[in-house]
C-alpha positions in Angstrom: 5.8 -17.6 5.6 5.7 -14.1 6.8 3.3 -13.7 10.1 1.0 -10.8 11.1 3.0 -10.2 14.0 6.3 -9.1 11.3 3.8 -7.1 9.0 0.6 -6.3 11.3 1.0 -4.8 14.8 -1.7 -3.9 17.5 -2.8 -1.1 18.9 -2.1 -2.2 22.5 1.2 -4.0 21.5 2.1 -0.2 19.6 1.6 1.5 23.0 3.9 -1.2 25.1 6.8 -0.5 22.2 6.2 3.0 22.5 6.9 3.5 26.3 9.7 1.3 26.3 13.7 2.2 25.5 13.2 1.7 22.6 10.2 2.4 20.5 9.6 2.6 16.5 9.4 5.4 13.9 5.6 6.4 14.0 5.0 7.7 10.5 1.5 9.6 10.1 0.7 8.4 6.3 -3.5 9.3 6.4 -4.4 10.6 2.9 -7.7 11.0 1.2 -7.6 10.5 -2.8 -10.0 13.1 -3.2 -9.1 15.7 -0.5 -8.3 17.3 2.0 -5.0 16.7 3.0 -3.9 14.2 5.6 -1.7 17.2 7.6 -5.6 18.5 8.5 -6.0 15.5 10.4 -3.0 15.1 11.6 -2.8 18.8 13.0 -6.3 17.6 14.6 -4.3 15.1 16.7 -1.9 11.7 16.1 -0.1 9.2 18.2 2.8 10.5 20.1 5.7 10.8 18.5 4.1 10.1 15.4 5.4 12.2 12.2 3.6 14.1 9.1 4.9 12.2 6.3 2.6 13.2 2.6 1.4 9.9 0.5 2.1 12.4 -2.5 4.8 14.2 -2.4 6.9 12.5 -0.1 6.1 8.4 -0.2 5.7 9.0 -4.6 6.7 10.9 -7.4 4.9 13.3 -9.1 2.0 12.7 -12.1 2.5 11.7 -15.0 2.5 9.6 -18.0 4.0 7.2 -15.2 0.8 6.8 -13.5 -0.5 9.2 -10.8 1.1 7.7 -7.5 4.6 7.1 -9.4 7.2 5.6 -7.7 9.5 7.9 -5.9 13.4 9.6 -6.3 15.8 7.3 -4.1 17.0 10.3 -3.9 14.2 12.1 -3.1 12.7 9.5 -1.0 16.0 9.4 1.4 16.1 13.1 2.0 12.3 12.5 3.1 12.3 9.6 5.3 16.0 11.0 7.1 14.0 14.2 8.0 11.3 11.8 9.6 13.9 10.3 11.6 14.2 7.0 9.9 17.4 5.2 10.6 18.7 2.1 9.2 17.6 -1.3 11.0 15.8 0.6 13.1 11.7 -1.0 13.4 9.1 1.7 11.7 5.0 1.5 12.3 3.5 3.7 9.6 -0.6 4.0 10.4 -3.3 5.7 8.3 -7.4 7.2 9.1 -8.4 3.6 9.0 -9.0 1.9 5.8 -4.8 1.2 5.5 -4.4 1.6 2.1 -2.2 5.0 2.8 -0.1 2.7 5.3 0.0 0.2 3.0 1.9 2.0 0.3 4.1 3.1 2.5 5.1 -0.3 3.7 5.6 -1.3 0.4 7.7 2.1 -0.6 9.6 1.6 2.9 9.7 -2.5 2.0 10.8 -1.9 -1.6 13.4 1.4 -0.7 15.1 -1.8 1.3 14.4 -0.9 4.9 13.0 -3.7 7.3 11.2 -3.7 9.9 8.0 -1.9 8.9 5.0 -2.7 10.2 1.3 -1.3 9.8 -0.9 -0.5 13.0 -4.1 -2.5 11.7 -6.9 -0.3 11.9 -5.1 2.4 11.7 -6.2 6.0 13.8 -9.8 4.9 14.7 -8.2 1.4 16.7 -6.2 3.5 18.5 -8.8 5.7 20.2 -11.4 2.6 20.7 -8.5 1.6 22.3 -8.5 4.7 24.7 -4.9 5.4 23.8 -3.4 8.9 23.9 -3.4 10.9 21.3 -1.1 14.9 21.0 -1.2 17.7 18.8 2.8 18.4 20.0 4.5 17.7 17.2 7.5 16.3 16.7 11.1 17.8 16.4 12.9 14.0 15.7 16.6 13.5 15.2 17.6 13.1 11.4 17.5 9.6 11.0 20.4 7.5 8.5 18.3 5.2 6.5 20.0 4.2 3.3 16.9 3.7 0.2 17.5 0.9 -1.4 15.3 0.6 -4.1 14.0 -2.9 -5.7 13.4 -5.3 -2.3 10.4 -4.9 -3.3 8.8 -6.3 -7.6 7.5 -3.5 -9.4 6.0 -4.1 -12.9 5.8 -2.5 -15.7 3.2 -1.6 -18.7 4.8 -4.4 -20.1 5.2 -6.9 -17.1 1.6 -7.1 -16.2 0.6 -7.6 -19.6 2.8 -10.7 -19.6 0.5 -11.8 -16.6 -2.4 -11.2 -17.8 -1.7 -12.7 -20.8 -0.7 -15.9 -19.3 2.1 -16.3 -17.6 0.9 -15.3 -14.0 -1.9 -13.7 -12.9 -3.0 -10.0 -12.4 -4.4 -9.4 -10.1 -7.5 -6.2 -10.9 -8.7 -4.7 -7.0 -10.6 -1.6 -8.2 -14.7 -1.9 -8.0 -16.6 -4.4 -10.2 -17.9 -1.5 -12.1 -14.4 -0.4 -12.7 -12.8 -3.3 -13.8 -16.3 -3.4 -16.0 -15.6 -0.8 -17.6 -19.4 1.1 -16.7 -18.1 4.0 -14.8 -14.4 5.3 -14.5 -14.5 8.1 -11.7 -11.2 9.1 -11.9 -9.0 8.1 -15.0 -9.5 8.8 -19.1 -10.3 6.0 -19.6 -13.1 2.6 -18.3 -11.5 -1.1 -18.5 -9.1 -3.1 -17.1 -6.6 -4.9 -18.7 -6.9 -7.7 -21.2 -6.6 -10.8 -19.3 -6.6 -9.1 -15.6 -8.6 -11.1 -12.6 -11.5 -8.7 -10.6 -10.4 -9.2 -6.9 -12.6 -6.6 -5.1 -10.8 -5.3 -2.2 -13.7 -5.3 0.1 -13.1 -9.3 -0.4 -9.8 -9.2 1.3 -9.9 -6.3 3.5 -12.9 -4.9 5.5 -12.8 -1.4 7.1 -8.9 -1.8 7.0 -7.9 -5.0 9.0 -7.5 -7.7 7.6 -9.0 -11.3 8.7 -6.2 -14.7 10.2 -3.5 -15.7 7.7 -6.1 -18.8 5.9 -8.7 -16.7 5.5 -6.7 -14.5 3.0 -5.5 -17.7 1.7 -7.9 -19.7 0.9 -10.0 -16.0 -0.6 -7.0 -15.6 -3.3 -6.7 -19.2 -4.2 -10.6 -19.2 -5.0 -9.8 -16.0 -7.8 -6.6 -18.9 -9.1 -3.6 -17.9 -6.8 -2.4 -20.9 -7.2 1.1 -22.0 -5.6 4.1 -21.2 -8.0 1.7 -19.2 -9.9 3.2 -15.4 -10.9 0.9 -13.1 -9.0 0.8 -9.8 -9.1 -1.6 -6.9 -8.5 -2.2 -2.9 -9.9 -5.8 -0.6 -8.6 -5.8 3.1 -10.3 -3.1 4.7 -9.5 -1.2 1.9 -6.9 -2.1 2.8 -3.3 -5.2 0.2 -3.2 -2.7 -2.6 -5.7 -0.4 -2.4 -2.3 -2.6 -3.2 0.3 -3.6 -5.9 -1.8 0.6 -7.1 -2.4 0.3 -6.9 1.8 -2.9 -9.6 1.6 -0.4 -11.6 -0.2 2.5 -11.4 2.4 0.2 -11.7 4.8 -1.3 -14.7 2.8 1.9 -16.4 2.0 3.5 -15.0 -1.3 6.2 -12.3 -0.3 6.9 -13.2 -4.0 4.1 -11.1 -4.7 4.8 -7.9 -7.3 2.8 -4.1 -7.4 2.4 -3.1 -10.6 2.9 1.1 -9.6 1.8 2.7 -12.7 -1.6 0.6 -12.7 -4.2 1.7 -14.5 -3.4 5.4 -14.9 -0.5 4.6 -16.0 -2.0 1.9 -18.7 -3.9 4.5 -19.7 -1.4 7.3 -20.7 -0.3 5.0 -23.4 -3.4 5.2 -26.3 -1.9 1.5 -28.2 -2.1 -0.1 -24.9 -5.7 -2.5 -25.1 -8.9 -2.0 -22.8 -10.7 -5.0 -22.0 -13.9 -4.4 -20.8 -17.0 -6.4 -18.9 -17.1 -8.9 -16.2 -13.6 -11.6 -15.3 -13.7 -14.7 -18.0 -15.1 -17.7 -16.4 -17.8 -15.3 -13.6 
């Protein structure tokens, strides 16, 4: 079972590591769904030594039928990570603007690409500021990295696999807001509703302001949602960003086999022949 020490790092501990002889590679992945670009925040101030990596263009493929944030091309991802100084086997820490979603997707992408170890700064940039730790506007010029991208190190769901989980082969969690799940509103995608059979577990029920509760609390919450030992589990959201945070939470709860439906709802509704359900979670 993975412990939080393997996945999360608190600001004071990260500060000590950055001051050591072998500091981790630090990636700033601040991002907003509707803008402005995270690079603007990075320019105003960032952690010393941090390199900005764009979620939309470096960590994901171009939007389209596969979804708004599909898997990146392995070669393009490798080039972007090497440009950011990521080295094979060398620790990486990722952080975002505090909600933990972009950082979780970056964590997931690096792990999917076969890179370990990688951790998330717990609480992101606001937690660093709250700890009174230094920031800078200096843009580093890292030596090129030598990371090798080997896709497939974390499980991925496509639409067919997600449908099978939801239909009874396991449990498929929809971590969007309840109103979107029920089909009452859809602010982004062209169709409202959810994958038939998916269970709604909105993200605020297992993470608050980018911070995760203790592993025992997470396990209890996931068990309440139907995540039982030995039952395959996957997660989706609108485009695979918030759901990556759910996968991280499941790792923290002792489920490193949790799968991400990367295309998520934006991929599901790209095919008009796929069924759409509305209303509350069955039994709710």
